C-alpha positions as CSV (number, residue, x, y, z in Angstrom):
1,X,4.7,-21.8,18.8
2,X,3.6,-18.4,19.6
3,X,4.3,-15.5,17.3
4,X,5.8,-11.4,17.8
5,X,3.4,-8.1,16.5
6,X,6.7,-7.7,14.8
7,X,6.9,-11.0,13.3
8,X,3.4,-10.4,12.0
9,X,4.0,-6.7,10.3
10,X,7.2,-8.1,9.1
11,X,5.1,-11.1,6.5
12,X,5.5,-9.7,3.4
13,X,3.0,-10.4,0.6
14,X,3.1,-10.0,-3.2
15,X,2.1,-8.5,-6.2
16,X,2.0,-7.3,-9.7
17,X,-0.7,-4.6,-11.4
18,X,-1.1,-2.8,-15.1
19,X,-0.2,0.6,-15.9
20,X,-1.0,1.2,-18.8
21,X,1.5,-1.5,-20.6
22,X,4.2,-1.9,-18.2
23,X,3.9,-4.6,-15.6
24,X,4.6,-3.5,-11.3
25,X,5.7,-6.2,-9.1
26,X,5.2,-5.0,-5.9
27,X,6.3,-6.6,-2.2
28,X,4.3,-5.0,0.8
29,X,3.7,-6.0,4.2
30,X,0.1,-7.5,4.7
31,X,0.3,-7.7,8.3
32,X,1.0,-3.7,8.0
33,X,-2.8,-3.3,6.1
34,X,-4.7,-2.2,9.9
35,X,-8.0,-0.6,10.9
36,X,-5.9,2.6,11.1
37,X,-4.6,2.3,7.7
38,X,-8.5,2.1,6.5
39,X,-9.1,4.9,8.8
40,X,-6.2,6.9,7.5
41,X,-7.7,6.3,3.7
42,X,-10.9,7.2,5.0
43,X,-9.7,10.8,6.1
44,X,-7.7,11.1,2.8
45,X,-11.7,10.7,1.3
46,X,-12.8,13.8,2.4
47,X,-10.0,16.3,2.2
48,X,-10.7,19.7,1.5
49,X,-8.4,21.9,0.3
50,X,-7.3,23.3,4.0
51,X,-5.6,19.6,4.4
52,X,-5.1,17.9,0.9
53,X,-1.3,18.7,2.1
54,X,-1.1,17.3,5.1
55,X,-3.6,14.5,3.9
56,X,-1.4,13.5,0.9
57,X,1.4,13.9,3.5
58,X,-0.1,11.4,5.0
59,X,-1.1,9.6,2.5
60,X,2.6,8.5,0.9
61,X,3.8,8.0,4.7
62,X,0.7,4.9,5.3
63,X,1.9,4.4,1.5
64,X,5.6,3.7,2.6
65,X,4.8,1.5,5.5
66,X,3.3,-1.1,4.2
67,X,5.2,-1.4,0.4
68,X,8.6,-3.0,0.8
69,X,10.1,-3.4,-1.8
70,X,8.9,-2.4,-6.1
71,X,10.3,-2.4,-9.0
72,X,9.9,1.5,-10.3
73,X,12.8,2.9,-11.6
74,X,14.4,6.1,-11.4
75,X,16.3,6.2,-14.6
76,X,15.3,5.0,-17.9
77,X,18.5,2.3,-17.6
78,X,16.8,1.3,-15.0
79,X,19.7,0.6,-12.7
80,X,18.1,2.9,-9.8
81,X,15.3,1.6,-7.7
82,X,12.8,5.1,-7.4
83,X,13.0,4.9,-2.7
84,X,9.4,3.8,-0.9
85,X,10.7,6.8,1.2
86,X,7.7,9.7,1.9
87,X,9.0,12.2,0.6
88,X,10.1,11.2,-2.4
89,X,6.5,9.5,-3.0
90,X,5.2,12.9,-4.1
91,X,7.2,12.7,-6.8
92,X,5.3,10.2,-8.4
93,X,1.9,10.7,-9.7
94,X,-1.2,10.5,-7.8
95,X,-2.6,8.2,-10.2
96,X,0.4,5.6,-10.3
97,X,0.2,5.8,-6.0
98,X,-3.5,5.2,-5.7
99,X,-3.4,2.2,-8.5
100,X,-0.6,0.3,-6.4
101,X,-2.4,0.6,-2.9
102,X,-5.7,-0.5,-4.4
103,X,-3.3,-3.1,-5.7
104,X,-2.2,-4.5,-2.2
105,X,-5.7,-3.3,-0.4
106,X,-7.1,-5.6,-3.6
107,X,-4.8,-8.7,-2.5
108,X,-5.8,-8.4,0.9
109,X,-9.7,-8.4,-0.1
110,X,-10.8,-8.7,3.7
111,X,-14.3,-9.1,2.6
112,X,-13.1,-12.2,1.8
113,X,-11.4,-13.5,4.6
114,X,-14.6,-11.8,7.3
115,X,-16.3,-14.3,9.6
116,X,-19.8,-15.3,7.0
117,X,-21.5,-16.9,9.8
118,X,-21.5,-20.4,11.6
119,X,-20.7,-23.4,9.8
120,X,-22.6,-26.8,9.7
121,X,-21.2,-29.9,10.6
């Protein structure tokens, strides 16, 4: 049966990561991890003082595009989820956002799905 690009992009996967002693559950879109995402990550690492604000904005937009859901709350009672919104992500600590992205990218492990050469029959 054929598949559309939107079906590929809407497929989800889940991963968990520890932040300190707390476990975070993340649902993300693996079909949205593309060469463009890797290029944005590469440009993020090359930021300078002049481009840092724009770089963080791009980083937050990319992260918001990759994430579907998580169990990060705004309040101590854990009744209000922290929204996955690029503008709001800027309120979270940089190391936290980096860890979330690293958890997603580690879960995908593109090096394990790359062809390793011819197989023998």
